[in-house]
DRENTOR-554287 format. One line per field, with one value per residue (C-alpha): x, y, z; residue in three letters. Coordinates in pm, 1 decimal. Example, Ala and Ser with C-alpha at 12.3 -4.5 7.8 and 13.67 -1.06 7.14 Angstrom:
px	(1230.0 | 1367.0) $
py	(-450.0 | -106.0) $
pz	(780.0 | 714.0) $
type	(Ala | Ser) $
This chain:
px	(23551.0 | 23853.7 | 23985.1 | 23875.6 | 24038.2 | 24377.7 | 24366.5 | 24257.1 | 24514.3 | 24773.8 | 24634.9 | 24582.9 | 24742.1 | 24564.4 | 24418.5 | 24207.2 | 24057.0 | 23774.0 | 23635.3 | 23540.3 | 23176.9 | 23132.4 | 23271.3 | 23060.8 | 22744.1 | 22827.0 | 22852.1 | 22536.2 | 22311.0 | 22269.5 | 22019.5 | 21720.2 | 21503.9 | 21426.8 | 21688.0 | 22019.4 | 22268.5 | 22607.3 | 22909.7 | 23193.8 | 23453.9 | 23489.7 | 23782.5 | 23875.9 | 24036.4 | 24250.9 | 24345.1 | 24192.8 | 24466.3 | 24344.6 | 23984.8 | 24086.0 | 24291.2 | 24003.0 | 23747.8 | 23983.2 | 24020.1 | 23642.3 | 23582.8 | 23839.5 | 23672.9 | 23313.6 | 23268.9 | 23003.2 | 23126.5 | 22907.3 | 23037.2 | 22976.1 | 23050.3 | 22902.5 | 22606.0 | 22339.0 | 22131.3 | 21757.6 | 21671.9 | 21901.1 | 22148.4 | 22456.7 | 22307.0 | 22542.0 | 22445.6 | 22534.3 | 22908.8 | 23002.1 | 23301.4 | 23197.7 | 23428.2 | 23421.3 | 23556.6 | 23514.2 | 23892.3 | 23921.0 | 23821.8 | 24068.2 | 23994.6 | 24229.6 | 24177.7 | 23969.6 | 23970.1 | 23822.2 | 23892.7 | 23669.9 | 23437.0 | 23505.6 | 23628.3 | 23778.5 | 23733.7 | 23771.3 | 23444.7 | 23465.7 | 23474.8 | 23191.9 | 22929.8 | 22942.9 | 23319.9 | 23265.9 | 22994.0 | 23213.5 | 23511.6 | 23301.8 | 23156.8 | 23506.1 | 23586.9 | 23248.2 | 23107.6 | 22818.5 | 22781.6 | 22399.8 | 22305.7 | 22218.9 | 22079.4 | 21951.0 | 22246.0 | 22507.9 | 22697.7 | 22788.7 | 22706.2 | 22982.3 | 22999.6 | 23040.5 | 22722.4 | 22540.5 | 22638.2 | 22554.7 | 22206.7 | 22166.9 | 22072.6 | 21846.3 | 21798.4 | 21613.1 | 21754.4 | 21651.4 | 21361.6 | 21588.6 | 21929.8 | 21858.2 | 22006.0 | 22344.0 | 22330.7 | 22328.8 | 22668.6 | 22870.2 | 23111.3 | 23331.4 | 23420.0 | 23669.3 | 23508.2 | 23639.0 | 23448.1 | 23343.0 | 23665.9 | 23889.8 | 23947.5 | 23977.5 | 23806.4 | 23771.2 | 23440.7 | 23374.2 | 23588.0 | 23584.1 | 23429.6 | 23089.7 | 23003.7 | 23098.5 | 22893.9 | 23169.2 | 22999.4 | 22766.1 | 22744.6 | 22891.0 | 22919.4 | 22542.4 | 22498.0 | 22674.5 | 22489.7 | 22210.0 | 22326.8 | 22367.1 | 22699.4 | 22555.6 | 22765.6 | 23095.4 | 23270.3 | 23304.1 | 23644.2 | 23674.9 | 23419.2 | 23460.1 | 23188.8 | 23057.0 | 23031.1 | 22829.0 | 22866.7 | 22729.3 | 22407.2 | 22458.5 | 22144.7 | 21883.0 | 21549.4 | 21374.7 | 21003.6 | 20780.7 | 20408.9 | 20144.2 | 19822.2 | 19503.5 | 19449.5 | 19699.2 | 19522.8 | 19611.0 | 19979.8 | 19983.5 | 19781.9 | 20052.8 | 20322.6 | 20131.4 | 20065.1 | 20432.0 | 20544.5 | 20266.1 | 20398.5 | 20727.6 | 20914.9 | 21149.4 | 21247.2 | 21559.0 | 21347.6 | 20976.3 | 20942.6 | 20648.7 | 20561.0 | 20224.6 | 20052.7 | 20213.2 | 20559.6 | 20502.3 | 20423.0 | 20725.6 | 20958.7 | 20828.8 | 20868.4 | 21223.4 | 21355.3 | 21132.2 | 21121.1 | 20782.3 | 20576.3 | 20194.3 | 20065.3 | 19718.0 | 19849.3 | 19764.0 | 20073.0 | 20383.6 | 20564.4 | 20932.5 | 21005.2 | 21349.7 | 21461.0 | 21817.5 | 22001.0 | 22058.1 | 21950.3 | 21689.3 | 21539.8 | 21536.0 | 21346.0 | 21094.0 | 21038.9 | 21012.1 | 20744.2 | 20553.4 | 20576.0 | 20444.7 | 20154.1 | 20075.4 | 20083.1 | 19843.1 | 19615.1 | 19604.3 | 19500.2 | 19813.2 | 19720.7 | 20064.5 | 20394.1 | 20721.4 | 21004.8 | 21357.6 | 21530.5 | 21875.1 | 22092.8 | 22042.7 | 21665.6 | 21687.2 | 21873.1 | 21611.4 | 21320.2 | 21495.0 | 21569.4 | 21196.6 | 21235.0 | 21593.0 | 21519.6 | 21203.0 | 21350.5 | 21545.2 | 21230.0 | 21014.2 | 21281.0 | 21245.2 | 20878.2 | 20876.8 | 21128.5 | 21134.8 | 21116.3 | 21067.8 | 21132.6 | 20970.7 | 21000.7 | 20742.3 | 20710.4 | 20409.6 | 20351.8 | 20307.7 | 19945.7 | 19867.7 | 20028.0 | 19710.3 | 19550.2 | 19859.9 | 19894.5 | 19525.7 | 19560.2 | 19859.0 | 19655.1 | 19365.4 | 19596.8 | 19729.6 | 19378.8 | 19257.9 | 19557.1 | 19573.3 | 19924.7 | 20093.8 | 20242.5 | 20412.8 | 20459.3 | 20708.9 | 20922.4 | 21000.2 | 20665.0 | 20823.6 | 20926.4 | 20651.8 | 20881.3 | 20703.6 | 20843.8 | 20566.3 | 20737.0 | 20601.8 | 20637.9 | 20623.5 | 20797.1 | 20965.1 | 20918.7 | 20541.1 | 20478.9 | 20111.6 | 20186.0 | 20472.3 | 20232.6 | 20002.0 | 20301.4 | 20386.1 | 20026.7 | 20017.4 | 20342.6 | 20209.1 | 19894.7 | 20090.9 | 20329.4 | 20046.3 | 19855.1 | 20163.2 | 20215.7 | 19848.2 | 19894.4 | 20185.7 | 20443.7 | 20728.7 | 20827.3 | 21141.1 | 21254.5 | 21590.2 | 21644.3 | 21697.2 | 21561.7 | 21806.6 | 21627.6 | 21340.1 | 21180.4 | 21275.3 | 20929.1 | 20763.4 | 21003.3 | 20839.8 | 20506.3 | 20675.3 | 20883.4 | 20712.5 | 20862.2 | 21054.5 | 21235.8 | 21323.5 | 21454.9 | 21673.8 | 21824.2 | 21893.2 | 22064.1 | 22293.3 | 22372.1 | 22454.7 | 22682.5 | 22885.6 | 22877.6 | 22842.9 | 22930.9 | 22679.2 | 22925.7 | 22857.9 | 22593.6 | 22386.7 | 22015.1 | 21982.9 | 21738.6 | 21634.8 | 21709.4) $
py	(27660.5 | 27476.1 | 27554.4 | 27224.9 | 27272.6 | 27363.6 | 27093.9 | 26817.4 | 26918.2 | 26843.8 | 26487.3 | 26429.5 | 26562.6 | 26885.4 | 26736.7 | 26500.6 | 26774.4 | 26932.0 | 27265.1 | 27471.6 | 27574.8 | 27351.1 | 27045.5 | 27104.4 | 27137.6 | 26818.5 | 26622.2 | 26778.0 | 26508.3 | 26134.9 | 25943.0 | 26069.3 | 26331.7 | 26661.9 | 26618.7 | 26806.7 | 26977.8 | 27148.9 | 26994.5 | 27202.3 | 26992.1 | 26664.0 | 26426.1 | 26143.5 | 25873.3 | 25583.4 | 25389.1 | 25285.3 | 25481.6 | 25798.0 | 25722.6 | 25668.2 | 25989.4 | 26195.4 | 26044.0 | 26107.4 | 26468.7 | 26502.5 | 26358.5 | 26591.2 | 26892.3 | 26762.5 | 26791.1 | 26569.7 | 26302.4 | 26163.0 | 25854.4 | 25825.1 | 25581.4 | 25648.0 | 25840.5 | 25618.3 | 25578.6 | 25639.5 | 25746.8 | 26047.8 | 25844.8 | 26021.6 | 26369.7 | 26601.7 | 26762.0 | 27123.6 | 27182.9 | 26817.9 | 26642.2 | 26417.7 | 26116.2 | 25956.3 | 25601.4 | 25573.8 | 25554.6 | 25260.7 | 25023.2 | 24733.5 | 24361.2 | 24236.4 | 23859.9 | 23608.5 | 23283.2 | 23004.2 | 22740.3 | 22917.7 | 23083.4 | 23437.0 | 23765.1 | 24048.2 | 24397.7 | 24758.7 | 24936.3 | 25152.2 | 24850.0 | 24863.1 | 24589.5 | 24495.7 | 24446.2 | 24189.6 | 24018.8 | 24000.5 | 23869.7 | 23593.4 | 23503.5 | 23475.8 | 23181.8 | 23008.8 | 23162.6 | 23398.8 | 23703.6 | 23703.3 | 24054.1 | 24260.7 | 24604.6 | 24805.6 | 25042.7 | 24763.4 | 24908.3 | 25212.7 | 25144.1 | 25040.3 | 24738.4 | 24962.6 | 25147.7 | 24818.6 | 24695.7 | 25027.2 | 25019.6 | 24639.0 | 24653.3 | 24403.3 | 24323.4 | 24120.1 | 23787.9 | 23849.3 | 23600.7 | 23297.7 | 23419.1 | 23680.2 | 24027.1 | 24183.9 | 24082.7 | 23715.9 | 23747.6 | 23952.5 | 23730.1 | 24001.4 | 24368.2 | 24629.3 | 24931.7 | 25263.6 | 25355.1 | 25702.6 | 25761.7 | 25646.8 | 25295.3 | 25031.4 | 24696.5 | 24372.4 | 24187.4 | 23832.8 | 23581.6 | 23313.0 | 23049.9 | 22923.0 | 22873.1 | 23124.1 | 23192.2 | 23340.7 | 23635.5 | 23889.0 | 23899.7 | 24248.3 | 24271.9 | 24245.7 | 24561.4 | 24761.7 | 24606.3 | 24848.5 | 25107.9 | 25369.6 | 25505.3 | 25611.5 | 25367.6 | 25345.5 | 25383.1 | 25051.2 | 25020.7 | 24652.2 | 24375.3 | 23997.0 | 23855.2 | 23503.3 | 23365.2 | 23065.6 | 22826.5 | 22969.7 | 22795.8 | 22575.6 | 22694.7 | 22971.3 | 23023.9 | 23359.7 | 23412.1 | 23716.8 | 23676.3 | 23934.6 | 23987.5 | 24185.9 | 24214.1 | 24281.7 | 24027.9 | 23754.8 | 23846.5 | 23833.6 | 23508.8 | 23364.8 | 23457.8 | 23296.8 | 22982.6 | 22947.5 | 22968.3 | 22729.8 | 22482.4 | 22486.3 | 22663.1 | 22942.7 | 23135.3 | 23349.7 | 23636.9 | 23725.8 | 24089.5 | 24293.7 | 24617.0 | 24795.2 | 24960.1 | 25304.4 | 25150.4 | 24920.8 | 25218.9 | 25415.5 | 25117.9 | 25052.9 | 25419.3 | 25405.4 | 25062.0 | 24954.1 | 24594.7 | 24515.7 | 24515.0 | 24506.3 | 24850.2 | 24718.5 | 24491.2 | 24571.4 | 24389.6 | 24207.4 | 23943.5 | 23864.8 | 23509.3 | 23346.8 | 23012.7 | 22884.3 | 22571.8 | 22225.3 | 22218.0 | 21944.7 | 22120.3 | 22452.6 | 22303.7 | 22139.1 | 22449.9 | 22676.7 | 22453.1 | 22454.1 | 22834.1 | 22878.8 | 22645.3 | 22822.5 | 23166.7 | 23053.1 | 22887.1 | 23210.4 | 23414.8 | 23519.1 | 23639.8 | 23540.1 | 23394.4 | 23445.9 | 23201.1 | 23314.1 | 23067.1 | 23229.4 | 23421.2 | 23734.1 | 23698.4 | 23642.3 | 23972.3 | 24145.8 | 24019.2 | 24098.8 | 24451.2 | 24525.5 | 24520.2 | 24642.9 | 24957.8 | 25046.9 | 25326.0 | 25477.9 | 25473.9 | 25637.5 | 25899.7 | 26040.5 | 26130.6 | 26414.3 | 26663.2 | 26481.0 | 26105.2 | 25987.9 | 25614.8 | 25483.6 | 25150.8 | 24961.0 | 24590.1 | 24377.4 | 24004.2 | 23836.9 | 23754.8 | 24128.3 | 24231.7 | 24279.0 | 24482.0 | 24701.6 | 24763.8 | 24853.6 | 25091.4 | 25267.2 | 25311.3 | 25450.6 | 25692.8 | 25819.5 | 25879.9 | 26053.0 | 26287.3 | 26347.1 | 26202.2 | 25983.1 | 25680.6 | 25397.0 | 25081.7 | 24804.3 | 24582.6 | 24248.7 | 24073.9 | 23750.6 | 23901.8 | 24162.5 | 24463.5 | 24733.5 | 25053.6 | 25311.5 | 25577.4 | 25932.3 | 26117.3 | 26476.9 | 26816.3 | 26930.7 | 27294.0 | 27248.8 | 27307.8 | 27210.0 | 26883.9 | 26800.6 | 26850.4 | 26593.0 | 26360.8 | 26381.9 | 26304.8 | 26011.9 | 25870.3 | 25887.4 | 25702.1 | 25435.6 | 25368.0 | 25365.4 | 25113.9 | 24895.5 | 24886.8 | 24803.2 | 24499.3 | 24375.4 | 24534.3 | 24778.9 | 25124.5 | 25006.3 | 24673.4 | 24775.5 | 25152.7 | 25227.5 | 25504.1 | 25794.9 | 26127.8 | 26023.6 | 25759.8 | 25906.9 | 26061.1 | 25719.0 | 25506.4 | 25535.8 | 25427.2 | 25128.6 | 25010.2 | 25135.6 | 25335.2 | 25055.0 | 24937.5 | 25291.1 | 25371.2 | 25059.2 | 25176.8 | 25518.4 | 25354.5 | 25161.9 | 25480.1 | 25665.2 | 25384.2 | 25361.2 | 25729.6 | 25927.2 | 26258.9 | 26201.6 | 26288.7 | 25996.0 | 26079.9 | 26283.5 | 26325.4 | 26005.3 | 25729.8 | 25940.7 | 26285.4) $
pz	(15771.9 | 15627.5 | 15281.2 | 15127.7 | 14789.4 | 14932.3 | 15200.8 | 14964.9 | 14704.9 | 14972.3 | 14989.2 | 14615.5 | 14300.6 | 14194.9 | 13874.0 | 14084.1 | 14302.1 | 14099.8 | 14211.7 | 13905.2 | 13874.7 | 13569.2 | 13749.2 | 14058.3 | 13849.7 | 13657.7 | 13982.6 | 14124.1 | 13978.4 | 13962.0 | 13748.1 | 13947.9 | 13780.6 | 13955.9 | 14233.0 | 14246.1 | 14473.3 | 14456.9 | 14631.9 | 14774.1 | 14594.7 | 14403.1 | 14456.7 | 14219.3 | 14432.4 | 14310.6 | 14625.3 | 14954.1 | 15131.5 | 14959.8 | 15056.3 | 15418.3 | 15428.6 | 15290.4 | 15528.7 | 15824.7 | 15710.0 | 15673.2 | 16020.2 | 16179.1 | 16014.3 | 16029.3 | 15653.5 | 15488.8 | 15245.1 | 14966.8 | 14787.5 | 14414.9 | 14136.3 | 13791.6 | 13930.3 | 13770.6 | 14088.4 | 14070.6 | 14425.3 | 14471.7 | 14674.7 | 14537.0 | 14501.4 | 14696.8 | 15024.6 | 15095.7 | 15140.4 | 15095.2 | 14947.6 | 14660.0 | 14685.7 | 14340.2 | 14309.5 | 13930.9 | 13879.3 | 14122.4 | 13844.3 | 13853.8 | 13849.2 | 14119.7 | 14099.8 | 13905.9 | 14105.0 | 13891.7 | 14158.5 | 14410.2 | 14155.6 | 14279.2 | 14141.5 | 14348.2 | 14203.4 | 14307.2 | 14372.2 | 14059.3 | 13828.0 | 13572.8 | 13613.4 | 13244.2 | 13273.6 | 13549.4 | 13345.4 | 13034.8 | 13232.8 | 13386.6 | 13045.2 | 12893.4 | 13123.0 | 13102.1 | 13418.2 | 13493.5 | 13716.6 | 13737.4 | 13867.0 | 13558.2 | 13647.8 | 13354.6 | 13395.0 | 13392.6 | 13096.6 | 13304.4 | 13671.8 | 13912.8 | 14140.2 | 14445.2 | 14353.3 | 14290.1 | 14636.7 | 14806.0 | 14650.8 | 14650.9 | 14284.1 | 14113.4 | 13746.5 | 13488.0 | 13611.2 | 13972.5 | 13974.8 | 13929.7 | 14038.3 | 14305.4 | 14345.9 | 14424.6 | 14793.1 | 14692.0 | 14519.3 | 14768.9 | 14963.8 | 15106.5 | 15089.7 | 15199.9 | 15364.6 | 15493.5 | 15807.9 | 15916.9 | 16112.8 | 15827.0 | 15961.1 | 15686.3 | 15751.0 | 15552.9 | 15593.5 | 15468.4 | 15276.1 | 15004.0 | 15230.5 | 15121.4 | 15488.4 | 15757.7 | 16070.3 | 16286.6 | 16453.0 | 16297.8 | 15917.6 | 15907.5 | 15528.4 | 15498.2 | 15704.6 | 15434.7 | 15139.5 | 15053.7 | 15306.9 | 15030.0 | 15155.3 | 15490.6 | 15697.5 | 15507.6 | 15171.1 | 14984.7 | 14811.4 | 14712.2 | 14660.6 | 14646.5 | 14421.8 | 14374.0 | 14019.2 | 13897.9 | 13602.6 | 13281.2 | 13168.5 | 12863.7 | 12685.1 | 12687.6 | 12515.9 | 12471.0 | 12407.2 | 12368.6 | 12443.4 | 12351.5 | 12545.8 | 12486.2 | 12863.4 | 13142.3 | 13366.4 | 13117.4 | 13139.9 | 13519.9 | 13515.4 | 13289.2 | 13539.7 | 13825.8 | 13621.0 | 13521.2 | 13885.0 | 13991.2 | 13731.5 | 13930.1 | 13650.4 | 13757.8 | 13442.3 | 13445.9 | 13310.7 | 13333.7 | 13229.9 | 13109.2 | 12928.6 | 12940.4 | 12646.3 | 12684.9 | 12713.8 | 12414.2 | 12192.4 | 12315.1 | 12265.2 | 11915.2 | 11819.5 | 11955.3 | 11853.9 | 11560.2 | 11684.3 | 11531.6 | 11851.8 | 11817.5 | 11913.3 | 11999.6 | 12275.9 | 12636.8 | 12762.7 | 12643.4 | 12848.7 | 12788.5 | 12904.9 | 12918.7 | 13056.5 | 13084.7 | 13198.6 | 13051.2 | 12682.6 | 12735.2 | 13036.6 | 12849.8 | 12555.7 | 12788.9 | 13002.2 | 12697.1 | 12547.7 | 12877.0 | 12902.4 | 12547.5 | 12621.7 | 12950.9 | 12786.1 | 12514.9 | 12768.2 | 12970.3 | 12669.2 | 12479.5 | 12132.3 | 12002.2 | 12126.4 | 11941.0 | 12011.5 | 11920.1 | 11690.9 | 11694.4 | 11937.6 | 11729.6 | 11745.0 | 12120.1 | 12159.5 | 11942.4 | 12150.4 | 12480.0 | 12359.1 | 12382.7 | 12760.8 | 12795.3 | 12593.9 | 12788.9 | 13000.3 | 12710.5 | 12498.1 | 12764.7 | 12838.0 | 12484.0 | 12524.0 | 12778.5 | 12920.7 | 13256.5 | 13311.5 | 13670.8 | 13696.2 | 14013.2 | 14186.7 | 14390.7 | 14466.0 | 14560.5 | 14606.2 | 14267.0 | 14350.4 | 14368.3 | 14037.8 | 13833.8 | 14112.4 | 14145.3 | 13771.5 | 13737.3 | 14030.7 | 13869.3 | 13550.2 | 13754.2 | 13937.6 | 13605.2 | 13474.6 | 13793.8 | 13809.3 | 13433.2 | 13413.6 | 13157.6 | 13335.4 | 13149.5 | 13358.2 | 13298.5 | 13515.0 | 13666.4 | 13673.8 | 13790.8 | 14124.6 | 14159.1 | 14104.0 | 13901.5 | 13752.0 | 13708.3 | 13497.2 | 13494.7 | 13163.1 | 13280.7 | 13290.4 | 13611.9 | 13500.8 | 13518.3 | 13889.7 | 13881.0 | 13703.5 | 13943.4 | 14236.7 | 14077.6 | 14027.9 | 14399.6 | 14495.8 | 14252.8 | 14392.0 | 14747.3 | 14644.9 | 14456.1 | 14746.1 | 15001.5 | 14790.2 | 14741.7 | 15119.8 | 15175.4 | 14948.3 | 15155.8 | 14926.9 | 14964.7 | 14840.0 | 14660.6 | 14524.0 | 14380.3 | 14350.9 | 14719.6 | 14941.0 | 14904.3 | 14893.0 | 14667.5 | 14893.3 | 15229.9 | 15295.4 | 15259.4 | 15465.4 | 15809.1 | 15663.4 | 15499.7 | 15797.3 | 16109.8 | 16396.1 | 16568.7 | 16255.4 | 16152.3 | 16500.0 | 16487.0 | 16157.9 | 16308.2 | 16605.4 | 16370.6 | 16178.1 | 16500.6 | 16614.7 | 16293.5 | 16197.1 | 16523.1 | 16355.6 | 16076.7 | 15798.9 | 15561.0 | 15299.1 | 15543.8 | 15478.6 | 15276.5 | 15383.0 | 15686.7 | 15827.5) $
type	(Met | Pro | Asn | Leu | Thr | Ala | Asp | Leu | Thr | Ala | Leu | Leu | Glu | Pro | Ala | Arg | Val | Leu | His | Ser | Arg | Glu | Asp | Leu | Leu | Ala | Tyr | Gly | Tyr | Asp | Gly | Thr | Ala | Ala | Leu | Ser | Gly | Val | Pro | Ala | Val | Val | Val | Met | Val | Lys | Thr | Val | Glu | Glu | Val | Ala | Ala | Ile | Val | Lys | Tyr | Ala | Ala | Ala | Asn | Arg | Val | Pro | Val | Val | Gly | Arg | Gly | Ser | Gly | Thr | Gly | Leu | Ser | Gly | Gly | Ser | Val | Pro | Ser | Met | Gly | Cys | Ile | Ile | Leu | Cys | Thr | Ala | Gln | Met | Asp | Lys | Val | Ile | Glu | Leu | Asp | Glu | Lys | Asn | Leu | Thr | Val | Leu | Val | Glu | Ser | Gly | Cys | Ile | Thr | Gln | Lys | Val | Ser | Asp | Leu | Ala | Asp | Ser | Val | Gly | Leu | Leu | Tyr | Pro | Pro | Asp | Pro | Gly | Ser | Met | Lys | Ile | Ser | Thr | Ile | Gly | Gly | Asn | Val | Ala | Glu | Asn | Ser | Gly | Gly | Leu | Arg | Gly | Leu | Lys | Tyr | Gly | Ile | Thr | Arg | Asp | Tyr | Val | Met | Gly | Met | Glu | Val | Val | Leu | Ala | Asp | Gly | Thr | Val | Val | Trp | Leu | Gly | Asn | Lys | Cys | Val | Lys | Asp | Val | Ala | Gly | Tyr | Ser | Met | Lys | Asp | Ile | Phe | Ile | Gly | Ser | Glu | Gly | Thr | Leu | Gly | Ile | Ile | Thr | Lys | Val | Leu | Leu | Lys | Leu | Val | Pro | Lys | Pro | Ala | Ala | Lys | Lys | Thr | Met | Leu | Ala | Thr | Phe | Ala | Arg | Met | Asp | Cys | Ala | Ser | Asp | Thr | Val | Ser | Ala | Ile | Ile | Ala | Ala | Lys | Ile | Ile | Pro | Cys | Thr | Leu | Glu | Phe | Leu | Asp | Lys | Ile | Thr | Ile | Lys | Cys | Val | Glu | Asp | Phe | Ala | Lys | Ile | Gly | Leu | Pro | Leu | Asp | Ala | Glu | Ala | Ile | Leu | Leu | Met | Glu | Thr | Asp | Gly | His | Pro | Ala | Ala | Val | Glu | Asp | Gln | Ala | Ala | Gln | Met | Val | Glu | Ile | Ala | Lys | Arg | Cys | Gly | Ala | Thr | Ser | Val | Gln | Val | Ala | Gln | Thr | Ala | Glu | Glu | Ser | Val | Arg | Leu | Ala | Ser | Ala | Arg | Arg | Ser | Ala | Phe | Ser | Ala | Leu | Ala | Arg | Val | Ser | Pro | Thr | Thr | Ile | Leu | Glu | Asp | Ala | Thr | Val | Pro | Arg | Ser | Glu | Leu | Ser | Lys | Met | Ile | Arg | Tyr | Ile | Gln | Asp | Val | Gly | Ala | Arg | His | Asn | Leu | Arg | Ile | Gly | Thr | Phe | Gly | His | Met | Gly | Asp | Gly | Asn | Leu | His | Pro | Thr | Phe | Leu | Thr | Asp | Glu | Lys | Asn | Ala | Ala | Glu | Met | Thr | Arg | Val | Glu | Leu | Ala | Met | Gln | Glu | Ile | Phe | Asp | Phe | Ala | Ile | Ser | Leu | Gly | Gly | Thr | Ile | Thr | Gly | Glu | His | Gly | Val | Gly | Leu | Ala | Lys | Lys | Pro | Phe | Leu | Arg | Arg | Ala | Leu | Gly | Asn | Ala | Ser | Leu | Asp | Leu | Met | Lys | Leu | Leu | Lys | Lys | Ser | Leu | Asp | Pro | Leu | Gly | Ile | Leu | Asn | Pro | Gly | Lys | Ile | Phe | Asp) $
């Protein structure tokens, strides 16, 4: 076994090779509850040359490498495997180029998502992907997990904004994939193979992102419902009216109470569901669509609809949804934020099933999420030290994912597979699709050193 600390210190300055017990424990987790590991060493890289040198060293010595940004992932994707090198790109955080003529920005993979969003906003542009962790998550992590966000219904997800990337392959080779061209069909779209690959095929070091013009106006509304069916009927009716809001988010009753206890927004505690609705674009179109959405919500049974009159009020109403996870996380020692997606037409059925699962297994489950695109976040408020309860949580998860698949849905809409969803992947994809993924992994990482054990064994 090589002396990793000594060898890596020869490649990097000693201060960027972390090996104390405290450091190793700190990097043993990501944002996923109840999953952890202990790496052999942690390296803080600053350049692509350093990344390549470390990966070449790892390949020569057959040492696993786990890439990591800010560690906010929710599927265990950056949890260390036994004896691995954690390769942390958080210090590769530069904005390399903002190109307003081509509406692109080139950043290092450790650049914080909020930083990209703020930069685009400062020049009248928009970077649409807005994961809930955007104030701390990195672009490289967003690309590796193909992150979504609240604006996904109208604007799409991270994949839709990646035009190119620099990747270090499993043998240390550095490749550039993609370009600034809006159209490019020369050969395979190799960059798309690495989007959502969770660090199992290569280490992303730079990303070229597409920006779009910033909408001139936005309107925010918050509708309250006595029945969850009325909320989902509202979503279906809005889409049927050929309106595509930038945001259609919901909270269930448990989440509403937790958010109100946490944020004191003034939410009605007797509501069964709350729907956050936002539309953006040309001012005249925004006013027209907002009025239609208010009318549709009322027609579908909303007990009240608040319309923000100022930017400050818009932020206040939106905070009801954006603070959902933080509010739920205060309730119990362990918060397990899950992720399942179904066709919009099956939303009511899926939400009722989650509530039924919680009742049958004597579990507290708060559900919120992106109702506009069918992506639900059943959130288990539990205690990982309670073995009996955690067994019930595992059974409940299995039932929820099986039901989502039976409705034509999927086991993850934006969090990725990692360790957490690995047991359910074969059921979701089928044998042939899973075998094809394994073949791709074997081709690009024949030694199996890149994030081993994630997505599949």
